[in-house]
N, C-alpha and C positions, 0 to 999 in steps of 0.2 A: 634233573631238581623235582622234577613231580614224584618221583618213587621216594625221595628223601622224604618228602611234605608227606606222602601217602603213609610211609612207615612211622611218621611221627605222630598221625592222627590214630593211627591203629594201635599205636602204643598207649595212646592217652583213653582212648575209646573201648579198647579189648581189656578184660583182666588177664594176669600172665598165664591163667589156665585156657581162657579162651584164644588167645595167641598163638598157645603152644598147638591147640587143635587145630587152628586153620592153618598153621604151617605144615603139619602133618600132612593133613588133607594134598595141600598144596604140592609138598614132595611127591605123593604118590599119583601126581597128573589128576587129581578131579578138578574139572571145568568149573563145578558148582561153588569150590571155594574162590575161583577168582571174581566168578559173579556176585558171591555174598561179599566178598572185600570191596569190589566197585560201590554196592549199594550202600554197604557201612561208611566208605570214604564220601561218598556224595550225600549223605545224610549229615555226617560230620561236618563237611565244608558248609552246607546250607544253614548248619546250626539248628539241626531237628533233632539231633540226639542231647540228652540232658544227663545222662548217665553211664558208665562203663556197662559193657554187655558181659554178662558171666556166661561161664562155661553153659549153665543150663539154657540159656537164653538162646545160645548159637545153637546147642543141640536142635533147639525149638525150630528155628530157623532153619536150620540144613533138613530136618525133616520135614517141614513146611514145603520148601523148594522140592526136595525129591518126590514127594507126592504129587507135584503137577507134572512131573514127567511123565510120559506115556511109555508103557510096558510093550514092547513087540514081542509076539512070539512065534515063532516060525515051526509049523507041524510039517514034518517030512510024511 
């Protein structure tokens, strides 16, 4: 039931292009997509989203999340 509710909110609060991008990221196994999906669902449930998230906004969110990750460099 929670999965159905989650999908419903994501359909409402993401434009079709943004939903397509997020689904593609999930298909390739990108964990960032799941974290972002959780955050969007949480904001929607708490009533803090007042507009649909566009593809451009989603790209910005993804790039900000990727910037927070550390890069590890192994030198041989």
